N, C-alpha and C positions, 0 to 999 in steps of 0.2 A: 446491499452488499457491493464489493468492489472489487473486480478481478480484471483480468486485462480486457474484458469488454464489458465491465462495468459492475459486475455482481460477483457473488461468491465463486465467485468466480468466481533446547535440551542438550545434553551433553555438550562439552566444549566444541565449539567451532573448529571445522578443518578448512585450511585455506591452502591452495594450490598442492604441497606436497602431501597433504592429509595429516598433517601433525596436529594435536590439539594446539589451542591458542587461546591463552588467558586473556581476559580483557586489558590488563596491564601491558601485555606484550603486544597486543593488538593495537593498543593506543600508541605505544611507542614506535611501532613499525609504521602506523599511519602518520605519525608526526614527521618521520623521515621522508615519506612519500609525498605528502601534500603540504602546501602552506598557502598563505593568502587570507584575505579577508573579504567579507561581504557575503553577496547571496550565492547559493548553488555551489556548483562543483570548484574545486581549488585547483591552482595551478602547481605543476610539479616543480620541485625545487632544482633538479638537475637539468632542466631543459632550456636553460637560458631565458631571457626576457621575452614576454608575450609579442607575438607578431600581428599586426593588424591587416585583415584582409582575407580573401579566399572564400571558397564554398565548401559547406560540411554537408555530404550526403549521407543521410541517416535512414537506416532501416529497422523499423520497429515491429512487434509482433502483429498488431492488428491495425485495421482501418479506422480512421475517426468517423463519428456519426453526428456529434452536435457540438458547436464550438461555444455554446453559451455556458458559462461557468455556473450558474445558478442551478443547473441539472447535474453536472458533475457526472455525465451520463456513462461515459465509458472512460476506462483508463487510456485507451488509445487515443481519445480526444484530449485528455488532460495533457498528455505528453507533449502535444503541440501547443495548445493555447496558453500554457503555463508560461511559455516564452513570449507570449504576446501580453500577458497581463502581469501584474503584480499583487501580492498580498500584504497585508499589515506587517507581518513577521514571518520569519522562516526558521528552519531548524538546521544547524550544521552537522558535521560529521561526527561529532561527539554527543549529539542530542541536546545542544543546547540551543535555547532561543536566540536568534539574532535579528537586527532590524531589517525592515523592508521598507514600505511606505511610511511605516511608524517609525520615527528614529528613537524614540524612548516612549516608555510607559510605566505606570505605576498603579498598584492596586490601593485605592483610596480607602476602602473598608471591603466587607465581605460581599458587597453587592454593587459595587461601583469601580470601574477601571478606567483611566484617563490615558490618552494616546496622544502624543505629539507627532504630527505628520511632518515630511519633508515639505520644502517649499518651492522646489524646482522641478517636480514631476508634471509631464504633460501628456495627454492622451494623444492617440495617433491621429485624432480628427482635429488638433490643435487646441483643444479645451485644457486649461490647466486644471491639475487636480487640487481640490479642495475638501475642507470637511464635509461639505454637501454631498459629494460624491460617496463618502463612506456611509453616511446617513441614508442615501438613496440605495446603496447596495444592499443594506441590511433591513431597511424596509421592505425593499422588494422580496427579499429572502425570507422574511418572517411573516409575511402576509399570507394568511391560509388560502386566500383566494387564488393565488398565482401557483399553488401546488408545486412548489420547487422542492425535490427531493432533500436538498442540503438543510432544510429547515428543522429536520429532526435533530440534527447535531447540534443545534442552537436553541433547543426548546427553553432552557432557562434565561435566554436573553429577552429581556421586554422591550428593550429598543435602543438606540444611539441617538447621542443628542451632540448638535455641533456647538461646542463652546465657543470657538473662535474660528477664524478662516483655516487654521491648521492645527485644530485641536478638537478631539472627540471624546465623549464621555460614553462608556457602555453601562447600561443600567439592567441588573441582573433579578430575577424574581426570587432567587435564592442563591446562595454560594455556589460556584461553579469551577471545581478544580481544574479541569482540562481545557478551559478556555482559550490559553495561549496556544496549546497543542492544536486545538480546533482551528485557530486563525492560521496556523501554518500548513494545515492539510489541504483546505479548500478555501472558499470565499475570495476570489481574486476580486478587485475593486473595478466596478464598471461606472461608465459614465451614462447619465439619463439620455442627453442629446444623441449620444451614439446609438443608444439602443432603440430610440424613436427612428432614427435615419436609415437603419439598416437592420436586418434580422440578424440578431446575434449568433443564432445557430449556425449561421452561413458566413457571416462576415465579423469576425471577433476584433473589437478596438479596445485597447488597454493602454497602460504606461510602460509596459514591458519593454525589454532590450530590443525586440523585434517586432516588425510591424507586419501584419497579414498582407500578403500580395495576391495568391490564387490558391484555389482548391480545385484541382482536376479530380473528379469522382473516380475512385477506384485505381488512382495512377499516384498523384502525389499531391503535396501541400507545399508552398513556397513561403518563406518568411525572409525579410531582409532587415538589415540594421535600421534601428530607429536613431536618427542623429542628435534627437534632442533628449535621449535618455538621461534620467537624473543622476546616474552615477558616471562621473567624468571618466572618459576613456573606454568606457565599456559600451557595446559588446566589441569584440574583437573581429568577428567574423563579418564578411559582407552579405552571405545569404545562408539559409539552411533548407535544404529539400528534404522533407519527410517522405519516405516511401514505406510500405507495408507489405512486403511478400510473406505469404502464409506458412512458408515452410523454413525450418532452420537451416536446411542445407542450403536452399536458394539463397538465403541472407549470407550464408558463409562464402558460398561461391561468388555472389556479388562483391564481397569484401576482398577476397583473394584476387579478382580479375580488375579491380578498379572501379566497378560501377559504383559502389558504396566506400566510404572511407571511415565509417562508423556504424555498428549493428549492435543489436540490444541482446540477442542470444545465438548460442551456436549449439549444434547437436550435443549433448552431454557426454556421449561416449567418445567423442573426438578432443575433450579438453586436454587431456595429458599430452597428445600429439601437437596442439596448437600452442600449448606454452612452451614449446622447443622452437618453434617457428621464428625466424628472424624477419619475416615479413608482416607480422602481426604483433599488436601489444595488447595487454589487458589490463582494466583497473583492478585495484583491490578487490577481493570479493567479500560480500557482506551479507549475512543471513537476515533478509528483511521481509520476507514474504512466507507467512505461514500457511502451510497445507493442512487440511483437517478433514475428519469425517462428521457429517451431520448425522444423527441417529434420530428418527421421526418419534418423539416422546409423546406425541398426542394421540396415539392409537396403538394396539398389540401389534407386534410384541413389545417394541421398545417403550412403551408406557411403564413397564417393569424395570426399575432401576437395576436390577440384579442382571438382568439380560445386557443391559448396556454396559455394565461393568464386565461381564463375561467377555464382551467384544474388546474391551479395553486391555484386559490381561491377555487375550489370545494373539493381538497383533504384535509382529516382530518389526519395529520401526527401522532397525539398523538393516535387516534384510530388504525392506522396501527401498530405502535409500541405495543400498548397493545395486540391487538388481534393476531398479527403474531410472534412478537419477545419476548412476555413475559418478557419485561424489559431488555432484552440483547442487545438492541439498545436505543439511545437517539433520541428524535425527533429533527431535526435541518433544517434549510434552507440553511445552508452553509457547504462547504466541510471540513472546519478546525475549529470545535466548540472548546470550552474549553475542556482540558487544553492547546490545541496547542497555542503557542505564536502568531500564526496568527488569533486567534479567534476575530471576530468583532461583534458578536451579531445582525450583520443586517439581518433583516427580511421584505422584501417588502411586503409581505403578513401576516405580524403580525395581529393577532385578527381572521384570517381564522378558519375553513372554512367560507366564505361568500357566501351562496347560491343565494342570490339575486344579487350580484355583478356579479357572474358567469354566470346567465341567461341572464343579461342585456349585457353582452359581447357576448354570444352566438347571442342574438337578434339583436346586431349592426352588426354581421358578417354573418347575414342573415341564421343562423343555429338554430332558435328558434324552428323550427318544428320537432326537433330531428336529431340526428347525430349518425352513427355507425361507430366505429374505431377499429382497431386491437391492441392487448396488446401482444408483442412478449417476450418470456421469455425462458430461458434454463430448459427443464424439469427435468435436474439433480440437479436443485436448488429448492426445494420444497418451502422454505420460499418466494421466489420471485413468484412462483406460487400462492400460497396463497395470498401474497400482491395484486396480480391481481385480486383474487376473492372478496378481500375487497373493492379494488378500483373500480370494477365494480358495487357494492352496492352503493358506494359513488356518483359515476357519474350518476346513474340511477336518483338520487334525482335532477338534473339539466337537465334531458331529453338526456343524452348521453348513448348509449348502447356500452358495452366495450365487444369485442369478444376475450376472453383469448386463446392464441395459444401457448401451450408448444411445444417446438422444440427440438431435439438432437442437440447437440454442433455444429457439422458441419453444419446443416441446419440453426441454429441460426446466426452463424457468416456470413454465406453466405447472409441470408436476411439483416444483418446488412450492409454489404459492398454494397450490391445491392440497399440498401435504400427501402427494399419490407417490409416496417412496419408503422404504425402510432406512436405508443408508445413502447418503448422497456424498459424493467428493466435491470439495470446493477449496477456494484460497480466499484471502483477505488482505486487502492492501492499505489499510489504514491502521498502523500500530505506532504511530508516534507517542500516543498515550494509549494505554491498554483500555480505556475507557472506550476507545474506538472500536475495540474488537468485542468486548463483553456487553456493551450496552446496547448496541443494535442487534448482536447476535442472539442474545439470551434474556433480554428485558421482555416480560409479558405484553407490554404494551407497543413493542416494535414491530414494525410490517416486516422486517428482515429475520424476524425470529422463526427461521423456516424449519428448525428442529421442534418447534411446537412446545417447548417447555414452559408450563405456566406454574411458576413457583412463587409464592409470597416471600419465601427465604431468599431466593435468587435475586428478587427486585429489591428487597431489603438491603442486601450486600452490594448490589451494583449502585443504588441510590447513595449508601453510605460513602462509597469509594468516589462517585461522581460529584457529590456535593460537600465534599470537604476541600477546602482551599489550601490548608496547610500542607507543603509539599513533602515534609517529614512524615507527617501523620498518614498521608496517602502511601508513602513508600512502605510504611511499617505494615499497614492493613492489606497491602497487594499480595504477598506471598499465600496468606490464608484465603484470598479471593481465588488465587490459582488453584490451590489444592481442593478447595469446595467445589469447583466446578468439574475439576478431573475426577473427583468422587462421584458426582452427579453423572457425568459420563454422557450428555446429550450432545457434546462436542468433543471430539477426540483429535488434538493436534498430533500429527506424526512426524512432521518435518518443516523447515524452513528453507525456501530456496536461496540460494546464495546469489545475490545480485551482482553481476559483473558485466563491465561493458567491453567489446572487442573493437580494436580500430587499428589503421595504419599507424605506424611509428611516429609519422609526424603530427598526429592528433594529439593535443594536449588539454589538460584541465578538466576531464570528466570522470567523476568520482560518485558512486552510488550514496544516496541519502536516504534515511529512514522513511521520509515523506515520499519515497520513489519518484520524485520529480526528475525530469530529464530538462534541466536548466543549463542552456549552453551560453550564458552571458559571460562566463570566464573561460569558454573554450576557445582554442586558437590552432592554427595550423602552421607548423615550422616551416 
């Protein structure tokens, strides 16, 4: 799973004033706000030409723990080292794939892809990037002996072959629809010599726009401009300092007082006030982070599909978003709502909450006399604790007693792995392609299937979607996949967090991406 510390951690979206925004309107508005080409965030139009120099002081949500991209261990780590490394391809604001270290690619047939690499990228240890680095990266990743977690996402890849000095060919065991999406989400390209010389968990060395300088534990990480970066003129900033205060209010105070000039989140209840501030500015808001409930389908009571559906009909998504998230989320029943190009609008529980239907399902399952279930949540995520409190009041209306159990991170994950829960709250941060959500979270063979759903039909549907390469065919089958899992009910998506970055007015070029990367190569200080 992949949340802000690495694991699991609908309706039209509302932006700023709370008005519904269609995808066309959103794209039109985004086009007016942002422009430019290349990787990562874009440069805003009305801000003049980018300026070189300056230090960006960033405050993210959590502390890094491991800088080795083979582990992709925590989102807080990725936020930093994705500025140190490069990937073969990236995704832009419209969800389209764009070049990275691969300047071009083509699918030769259902089982081979050919990638042409840039010829001017240099690792921070002075080693030039060649096809051998790509081969090494994926050989290391795919070798089961290395036990790298990202291996599961590339299970259909048999190997990578160096065709020439700057060309590689991917060989697949079977057709693999989300290959490009997977390449944009993780798998930063590493250098074998760099990994042998220094521990990559502590000293990341890539070809990215910034090189690693220092990591002062529990305080900050410093990156500085890589002057041999392969994109001419980039990056603009001299340095980036990453801090990770644990509290939204502390981050906001740091931004207001000048300790930071870019922060990741603010207290959601203060967003309307901050939107009126002349001392701060914010990026466009984009709902890229699904929040959901996992119902433990491996044991009673939720091994009974009717009880899972009773929960789905009893919850009030709009109320949760209003009372807990203060408009910083959008209520949704799918992991990829608008403006994602994968948005379907499908909601098998449209018109809910329907308490009469929930009670009927409980009665059919023999639980009309009352049911007590546990709600597992990380104590470090107060909004999900509050979500549990609201959910407790909602379920009380249909005769279900919810026991909210906040646990420390280690206990939480231990309970997830051991299936020692009834309902667990989580979020998931890899939805560039929906396969990244359904395959790890619901396939019977996945170690991240914490809900314990074991279904041949589920596996069949996931595999059909995953192993179809034709984009149009995948888009056609996806709405049915969404509805089927909504009706199965082992995962209940209730909202998507609107990603939005807050900064001083002179900080430009930072826009949320569906990959959730914080890439600062196009950012600059006016």
